[in-house]
C-alpha positions as CSV (number, residue, x, y, z in Angstrom):
1,M,-21.5,16.0,15.5
2,K,-19.2,13.0,16.1
3,I,-17.3,11.4,13.1
4,L,-15.5,8.1,13.4
5,V,-12.8,7.1,10.9
6,I,-12.1,3.4,11.3
7,N,-9.5,1.0,9.9
8,L,-11.6,-2.0,10.0
9,P,-11.0,-5.5,11.5
10,F,-10.6,-8.5,9.3
11,I,-8.4,-11.5,9.6
12,A,-5.2,-11.4,11.7
13,H,-2.2,-9.6,10.1
14,Y,-4.3,-8.3,7.2
15,C,-2.8,-5.0,5.8
16,R,-5.5,-3.2,3.8
17,C,-3.6,0.0,3.0
18,Q,-0.8,-1.4,0.9
19,R,-0.8,-1.6,-2.9
20,W,-1.9,-5.3,-2.8
21,P,-4.1,-5.6,0.3
22,A,-3.3,-9.0,1.8
23,R,-1.9,-10.8,4.8
24,T,1.7,-10.9,3.6
25,R,4.0,-13.8,4.2
26,A,6.1,-11.5,6.6
27,R,2.9,-10.2,8.3
28,A,3.6,-6.6,7.5
29,L,1.3,-4.0,8.9
30,R,1.5,-0.3,7.9
31,P,-0.2,2.7,9.3
32,P,-3.5,3.6,7.7
33,D,-2.1,6.7,6.0
34,W,-4.9,7.4,3.6
35,L,-7.5,7.3,6.4
36,C,-5.2,9.5,8.5
37,Y,-5.1,12.0,5.7
38,A,-9.0,12.1,5.7
39,A,-9.1,12.4,9.4
40,A,-6.7,15.3,9.3
41,V,-8.8,17.1,6.7
42,L,-11.9,16.7,8.8
43,K,-10.1,17.9,11.9
44,K,-8.7,21.0,10.1
45,S,-12.2,21.8,9.0
46,G,-13.3,22.0,12.6
47,L,-15.2,18.7,12.8
48,D,-15.2,16.4,15.8
49,V,-13.3,13.4,14.5
50,E,-11.7,10.4,16.0
51,L,-9.7,7.6,14.3
52,Y,-9.4,4.0,15.5
53,D,-7.1,1.4,14.0
54,F,-8.7,-1.9,14.7
55,A,-6.1,-3.9,12.8
56,A,-3.1,-2.5,14.8
57,N,-4.9,-3.0,18.1
58,N,-6.1,-6.5,17.2
59,W,-9.7,-5.5,18.0
60,D,-12.6,-7.6,16.6
61,K,-16.1,-6.8,15.4
62,S,-17.6,-7.0,18.9
63,R,-15.3,-4.2,19.9
64,L,-16.6,-2.3,16.8
65,K,-20.1,-2.8,18.0
66,G,-19.3,-1.5,21.4
67,L,-17.4,1.5,20.1
68,V,-20.1,2.8,17.8
69,R,-22.8,2.2,20.4
70,Q,-20.9,4.2,22.9
71,K,-19.8,7.1,20.6
72,K,-23.1,7.4,18.6
73,P,-21.4,9.0,15.6
74,A,-23.4,10.9,13.0
75,F,-21.0,9.7,10.3
76,V,-18.6,6.7,10.0
77,I,-15.9,6.5,7.4
78,L,-14.7,3.1,6.4
79,D,-12.2,1.7,3.9
80,S,-12.8,-1.2,1.4
81,T,-10.5,-3.7,-0.2
82,T,-11.3,-6.6,-2.5
83,P,-10.3,-9.6,-0.3
84,S,-12.2,-8.0,2.7
85,I,-15.2,-6.5,1.0
86,Y,-17.8,-8.9,2.5
87,S,-16.4,-8.3,6.0
88,D,-16.2,-4.5,5.3
89,I,-19.9,-4.5,4.4
90,E,-20.7,-6.5,7.5
91,C,-18.9,-3.8,9.5
92,A,-20.9,-1.1,7.8
93,G,-24.0,-2.9,8.9
94,I,-22.8,-3.0,12.5
95,C,-22.1,0.8,12.4
96,K,-25.5,1.5,11.0
97,Q,-27.5,-0.8,13.3
98,E,-25.7,0.1,16.5
99,S,-25.6,3.9,16.0
100,G,-27.8,4.9,13.1
101,A,-24.8,6.7,11.6
102,K,-24.5,7.6,8.0
103,V,-21.8,5.2,6.5
104,I,-19.3,6.6,4.0
105,M,-17.3,3.9,2.2
106,T,-13.9,4.7,0.6
107,G,-11.1,2.7,-1.0
108,T,-10.2,0.7,-4.0
109,H,-12.9,-1.9,-4.1
110,A,-15.8,0.4,-3.6
111,T,-14.3,2.8,-6.2
112,A,-13.9,0.1,-8.8
113,L,-17.3,-1.5,-8.3
114,P,-19.6,1.0,-6.7
115,Q,-22.9,-0.4,-8.1
116,E,-22.1,-3.9,-6.9
117,T,-20.9,-2.6,-3.5
118,F,-24.2,-0.7,-3.0
119,K,-26.1,-3.8,-4.0
120,L,-24.2,-6.0,-1.5
121,S,-24.6,-3.5,1.3
122,S,-28.4,-3.8,1.4
123,G,-28.8,-0.2,2.6
124,N,-25.9,-0.3,5.1
125,I,-23.8,2.2,3.0
126,D,-25.0,5.7,2.4
127,A,-22.3,7.1,0.1
128,I,-19.1,6.0,-1.6
129,A,-16.3,8.5,-1.9
130,L,-14.7,7.6,-5.2
131,G,-11.0,7.7,-5.9
132,E,-8.8,10.2,-4.1
133,Y,-11.1,10.9,-1.1
134,D,-9.3,13.3,1.2
135,Y,-11.7,16.2,0.5
136,T,-14.6,14.1,-0.7
137,V,-15.5,12.8,2.7
138,R,-15.4,16.3,4.1
139,D,-17.8,17.6,1.3
140,I,-20.2,14.7,1.9
141,I,-20.5,15.6,5.5
142,R,-20.8,19.3,4.9
143,N,-23.5,18.9,2.2
144,W,-25.5,16.0,3.6
145,P,-28.2,15.1,2.6
146,D,-27.9,17.1,-0.7
147,L,-24.8,15.7,-2.3
148,D,-25.3,17.0,-5.8
149,N,-22.6,19.6,-5.2
150,A,-20.1,17.2,-3.6
151,A,-17.9,16.0,-6.5
152,G,-16.6,12.4,-6.7
153,V,-19.6,10.8,-4.9
154,C,-21.8,7.8,-5.6
155,Y,-25.0,7.7,-3.4
156,L,-28.6,6.7,-3.3
157,K,-31.2,9.3,-4.0
158,D,-34.9,8.4,-4.2
159,G,-34.0,4.8,-4.5
160,Q,-31.7,5.4,-7.5
161,L,-28.0,5.2,-7.6
162,K,-26.5,8.6,-8.5
163,F,-23.0,9.7,-9.5
164,T,-22.0,13.4,-8.9
165,S,-19.4,15.1,-11.2
166,P,-15.9,13.6,-11.1
167,R,-13.6,15.1,-8.6
168,P,-10.3,16.6,-10.0
169,L,-7.2,15.2,-8.5
170,I,-5.6,17.4,-5.8
171,E,-2.9,19.5,-7.5
172,D,-1.7,21.5,-4.5
173,L,-0.6,18.6,-2.2
174,D,1.1,21.1,0.1
175,S,-2.4,22.4,1.0
176,L,-3.2,19.1,2.7
177,P,-2.6,18.8,6.5
178,F,-0.1,16.2,7.7
179,P,-1.7,12.8,8.3
180,A,-3.4,12.6,11.7
181,W,-0.8,10.3,13.2
182,E,-1.8,11.5,16.7
183,Y,-4.5,8.8,16.7
184,I,-2.0,5.9,16.2
185,D,0.7,4.1,18.2
186,I,3.6,3.9,15.8
187,M,5.2,1.0,17.7
188,K,2.3,-1.3,16.7
189,Y,3.2,-1.2,13.0
190,F,5.9,-3.5,11.5
191,D,7.5,-4.4,8.2
192,A,10.5,-6.7,8.3
193,G,11.9,-4.9,5.3
194,R,12.0,-1.5,7.0
195,L,13.8,-0.3,10.1
196,Y,11.8,-0.3,13.3
197,P,9.9,1.8,14.0
198,Y,8.9,3.4,10.7
199,I,6.4,5.7,9.2
200,D,5.3,6.5,5.6
201,I,5.8,9.8,3.9
202,I,3.6,10.3,0.9
203,G,5.7,12.9,-0.9
204,G,3.8,12.5,-4.2
205,R,0.9,10.8,-5.8
206,G,0.3,9.3,-9.2
207,C,2.6,7.4,-11.6
208,P,3.4,8.2,-15.2
209,Y,3.9,4.6,-16.1
210,Q,1.4,2.1,-17.5
211,C,2.0,-1.2,-15.7
212,T,-1.2,-3.2,-16.2
213,F,-1.3,-4.8,-12.8
214,C,-0.9,-1.7,-10.6
215,Q,-4.3,-0.6,-9.3
216,W,-3.5,2.8,-7.7
217,P,-2.6,4.9,-10.7
218,Q,-5.4,3.4,-12.8
219,L,-8.1,3.7,-10.1
220,M,-7.2,6.2,-7.4
221,F,-4.3,8.6,-8.1
222,G,-3.9,8.9,-11.8
223,H,-0.9,8.8,-14.1
224,K,0.3,12.4,-13.5
225,Y,3.0,12.5,-10.9
226,R,1.9,15.3,-8.5
227,F,4.4,16.1,-5.7
228,R,4.8,18.1,-2.6
229,S,7.5,20.7,-2.1
230,A,10.8,19.7,-0.5
231,G,10.1,22.2,2.3
232,N,6.7,20.7,3.0
233,I,8.1,17.2,3.2
234,A,10.9,18.3,5.6
235,D,8.3,20.0,7.7
236,E,6.4,16.7,8.0
237,I,9.6,14.8,8.9
238,E,10.3,17.3,11.7
239,Y,6.6,17.1,12.8
240,D,6.8,13.3,12.9
241,L,10.0,13.2,14.8
242,G,8.3,15.5,17.4
243,L,5.4,13.0,17.7
244,F,7.5,9.9,17.6
245,P,11.1,10.5,18.8
246,G,11.9,6.8,18.2
247,L,11.9,7.4,14.5
248,K,15.5,8.6,14.8
249,Y,16.3,4.9,15.3
250,G,14.0,3.7,12.6
251,E,13.1,5.2,9.2
252,F,10.8,7.1,6.9
253,F,9.6,5.4,3.9
254,F,8.6,7.4,0.8
255,E,5.5,5.8,-0.6
256,D,5.7,7.8,-3.8
257,D,5.3,5.3,-6.8
258,T,8.4,6.6,-8.5
259,F,10.5,8.9,-6.2
260,T,13.5,9.3,-8.6
261,V,11.5,9.9,-11.8
262,N,12.0,13.7,-11.3
263,K,15.7,14.0,-10.5
264,D,15.6,17.7,-9.7
265,R,13.0,17.1,-7.1
266,A,15.0,14.3,-5.6
267,Y,18.0,16.6,-5.3
268,S,15.9,19.3,-3.7
269,I,14.6,16.9,-1.0
270,C,18.2,15.8,-0.3
271,A,19.2,19.5,0.0
272,E,16.4,20.3,2.4
273,I,17.2,17.3,4.6
274,G,20.9,18.5,4.6
275,S,20.1,22.2,5.3
276,R,18.0,21.3,8.3
277,G,20.6,18.9,9.7
278,L,18.1,16.0,9.8
279,K,19.9,12.8,10.7
280,I,17.4,10.2,9.6
281,N,17.2,7.0,7.7
282,W,14.9,6.8,4.7
283,S,13.9,4.5,1.9
284,I,12.0,4.9,-1.4
285,N,10.2,3.1,-4.1
286,A,12.3,3.1,-7.3
287,R,12.2,1.9,-10.9
288,P,15.2,0.0,-12.2
289,D,15.4,2.0,-15.4
290,I,16.1,5.3,-13.7
291,Y,19.6,5.4,-12.3
292,D,22.2,8.1,-11.8
293,L,25.3,7.4,-9.7
294,K,25.7,11.1,-8.7
295,L,22.1,11.3,-7.4
296,F,22.4,7.9,-5.6
297,R,25.5,9.1,-3.8
298,E,23.8,12.3,-2.8
299,M,20.8,10.4,-1.5
300,K,23.1,8.1,0.5
301,V,24.9,11.1,2.1
302,R,21.5,12.4,3.2
303,G,20.4,9.2,4.8
304,C,18.8,7.1,2.1
305,R,19.2,3.5,3.2
306,E,17.4,1.4,0.7
307,F,15.6,1.2,-2.7
308,L,12.4,-0.8,-2.9
309,V,12.6,-1.8,-6.6
310,G,9.9,-3.3,-8.9
311,F,12.0,-5.6,-11.1
312,E,8.8,-7.8,-11.5
313,S,10.4,-10.4,-13.9
314,G,13.6,-11.6,-15.4
315,D,11.9,-12.4,-18.7
316,Q,11.6,-9.6,-21.3
317,G,8.5,-11.0,-22.8
318,I,6.7,-11.0,-19.4
319,L,7.8,-7.4,-18.8
320,D,6.5,-6.3,-22.2
321,N,3.2,-8.1,-21.7
322,A,2.7,-6.2,-18.4
323,K,3.7,-2.8,-20.0
324,K,6.4,-2.4,-17.5
325,G,8.5,-0.2,-19.9
326,L,11.9,-1.5,-18.9
327,N,14.4,-4.2,-19.9
328,V,16.5,-6.7,-18.0
329,A,19.8,-5.0,-18.9
330,Q,18.6,-1.8,-17.3
331,A,17.8,-3.7,-14.1
332,E,21.3,-5.1,-13.9
333,E,22.9,-1.7,-14.4
334,F,20.6,-0.2,-11.7
335,V,21.8,-2.8,-9.2
336,R,25.4,-2.2,-10.0
337,L,25.2,1.6,-9.5
338,A,23.1,1.3,-6.3
339,K,25.6,-1.1,-4.8
340,E,28.4,1.3,-5.8
341,A,26.6,4.1,-3.9
342,K,26.2,1.6,-1.0
343,I,22.4,1.8,-1.0
344,G,20.6,-1.4,-0.1
345,I,18.1,-3.0,-2.5
346,H,14.8,-4.8,-1.8
347,G,13.7,-6.5,-5.0
348,C,10.0,-7.1,-5.8
349,F,9.3,-9.9,-8.3
350,V,5.9,-11.1,-9.5
351,L,5.1,-14.6,-10.8
352,G,2.0,-15.3,-12.9
353,L,1.7,-12.2,-15.1
354,P,0.3,-12.8,-18.6
355,G,2.4,-15.2,-20.7
356,E,4.0,-16.8,-17.6
357,T,5.1,-20.4,-17.8
358,K,7.1,-22.6,-15.3
359,E,10.2,-21.9,-17.4
360,T,9.8,-18.1,-17.4
361,A,9.0,-18.2,-13.6
362,R,12.1,-20.1,-12.9
363,K,14.0,-17.7,-15.1
364,T,12.8,-14.9,-12.9
365,I,13.8,-16.8,-9.7
366,D,17.3,-17.4,-11.1
367,F,17.6,-13.8,-12.3
368,A,16.5,-12.5,-8.8
369,L,19.1,-14.7,-7.1
370,S,21.8,-13.6,-9.5
371,L,21.4,-10.0,-8.5
372,K,22.6,-10.7,-4.9
373,L,20.1,-8.3,-3.4
374,D,19.8,-7.5,0.3
375,T,16.3,-8.7,0.5
376,L,13.5,-9.6,-1.9
377,Q,10.0,-10.7,-2.3
378,F,8.2,-13.0,-4.7
379,S,4.5,-12.5,-5.0
380,A,1.8,-14.1,-7.1
381,A,0.3,-11.7,-9.7
382,V,-3.1,-10.7,-8.3
383,P,-5.6,-9.0,-10.6
384,L,-7.5,-6.3,-8.6
385,P,-10.7,-4.6,-9.9
386,G,-10.1,-1.4,-11.7
387,S,-6.8,-2.5,-13.3
388,E,-6.1,-3.5,-16.9
389,Y,-4.8,-6.8,-15.7
390,F,-8.1,-7.6,-14.0
391,N,-10.0,-6.8,-17.2
392,Y,-7.7,-9.0,-19.2
393,C,-8.1,-11.9,-16.8
394,Q,-11.9,-11.6,-17.0
395,S,-12.0,-11.4,-20.8
396,Q,-9.7,-14.4,-21.1
397,K,-11.7,-16.4,-18.4
398,L,-8.6,-16.9,-16.4
399,L,-10.0,-16.1,-13.0
400,M,-10.6,-19.2,-10.9
401,A,-11.9,-17.2,-7.9
402,K,-15.7,-17.6,-7.4
403,S,-16.1,-14.8,-4.9
404,W,-14.1,-12.0,-3.5
405,N,-13.3,-14.2,-0.5
406,D,-11.1,-16.2,-2.8
407,W,-8.7,-13.2,-3.3
408,L,-7.0,-14.6,-0.2
409,N,-6.0,-18.2,-0.6
410,A,-7.0,-19.8,2.7
411,G,-6.3,-16.5,4.4
412,E,-2.9,-16.1,2.7
413,Q,-1.6,-14.0,-0.1
414,G,-1.7,-16.1,-3.2
415,A,-2.6,-16.6,-6.9
416,V,-6.2,-16.5,-8.2
417,V,-5.4,-17.0,-11.9
418,D,-4.9,-20.3,-13.8
419,Y,-3.0,-20.2,-17.1
420,P,-2.8,-23.1,-19.6
421,G,0.1,-25.2,-18.2
422,L,0.5,-23.0,-15.1
423,T,-2.0,-23.5,-12.3
424,I,-2.7,-21.5,-9.1
425,K,-1.0,-24.3,-7.2
426,D,2.1,-24.1,-9.5
427,I,2.4,-20.3,-9.0
428,N,2.1,-20.5,-5.3
429,A,4.7,-23.3,-5.1
430,L,7.1,-21.3,-7.3
431,V,6.7,-18.3,-5.0
432,D,7.6,-20.4,-2.0
433,E,10.5,-22.0,-3.9
434,G,12.0,-18.6,-4.7
435,L,11.6,-17.3,-1.2
436,K,13.2,-20.4,0.4
437,K,16.2,-20.4,-2.1
438,F,16.9,-16.8,-1.1
439,Y,16.2,-16.6,2.6
440,F,17.7,-20.0,3.5
441,S,20.9,-19.3,1.6
442,P,24.1,-19.2,3.7
443,R,24.8,-15.7,2.2
444,F,21.6,-14.2,3.6
445,I,21.7,-16.1,6.9
446,F,25.2,-14.8,7.6
447,K,24.3,-11.2,6.9
448,F,21.0,-11.5,8.8
449,A,22.9,-12.8,11.9
450,F,25.8,-10.4,12.0
451,H,24.8,-7.1,10.3
452,N,22.7,-5.2,12.9
453,K,22.3,-1.5,13.5
454,N,20.9,-1.5,17.0
455,I,18.5,-3.3,19.4
456,F,15.6,-2.2,17.3
457,D,17.1,-3.8,14.3
458,I,17.6,-7.1,16.1
459,Y,14.0,-7.0,17.1
460,R,12.9,-6.3,13.5
461,K,14.9,-9.2,12.2
462,L,13.8,-11.7,14.8
463,K,10.1,-10.8,14.4
464,G,10.4,-10.9,10.7
465,A,12.0,-14.3,10.8
466,Y,9.3,-15.6,13.2
467,N,6.5,-14.3,10.9
468,F,8.0,-15.8,7.8
469,L,8.6,-19.2,9.5
470,S,5.1,-19.1,10.9
471,Y,3.8,-18.7,7.4
472,L,5.8,-21.7,6.1
473,I,4.9,-23.9,9.0
474,C,1.2,-23.1,8.8
475,K,1.0,-24.0,5.1
């Protein structure tokens, strides 16, 4: 019984497996880690599975048609995101029509809106694996066609939509196999903010914080921070280095929502890296209200290169409206200590959250520039289904988008919310204003030109610059 796991085609440079699925301004593309986990579970269960990343290989829907016709799979597992959902459903139809396969849909959009997704699919989707789906897809395949005992599933039975019992979140993350990276070519993935080549490490899942705009904790992975043991993480690092020796020149990125929220665990990971003599570069997601100079210095010694930090706004009212749970003074102290530890900082800022005005947005831009970060990003706030922010925008009639296609603005990452006195056009213009002020500054250009680690770093920077300039020119 052949099973295909497919990272679907959509528009060029679209990255569906990041927190805000989009074609980013820097054209980032990350490995399909969640699908690789599902493929690994199926493989460990003794099933005949193959994974294909159409996005990384720049393959189109005609290639999809040929693949499923050739392979004749019994099951196909597909991902769904909000901007791509109509295309995703079209791909489901191709898989069904060309092979007769049972189609299992996963991912954020189908989880948030299963009834609508089934209705749009016109019979081309057989089941939706809701939420955290590593084991759900396995159980659907094992139990087909009687899915009543497969938790976390939405499916059609006798013409009626049926939901099985909720699936508990995975507590023992060490029990999961490592992602099935053997199906991908790591050199085809790129993010200008990360050393090249890079790969993700998902060392923990879930986030204890309540940010209204963040879809993953609310919809997929919960608010309890579940984490893997330091030994298991180090085992995966060694495994990945065996598969991709070039990673010793690049980096590992910890995709955990809040790596430093448990300081004892952070120390244990550092100790494990040190005891095994792993000479690697790595970066993490971090919150600016969690800082500890001793910990930062230990992380630096063990190879930590950069913090990816969700500052979001320089206006306290905006932070409070988004339930971010931090203040501006904490952000400034975080930056001071990270710089003292000589760890780089990539700052993430969001324009267009509830209460935003042109004045507060420019306050955020000025604040971001004042921090003198290594790199940064400004993004428009995008309400995604399943989040509190989406529900707020719906209730306040702020959404200007008429269909899910509008979640990408002319194919680009952009705003979809109009506020009184602050339009979609205003938000997108402010995003570009902030980016230009930072990346065209003499300070950044000098560092960009003269601070390079190796030939891979020069490639990363030149490609990132080309991608960003291409975005600006094509606007």
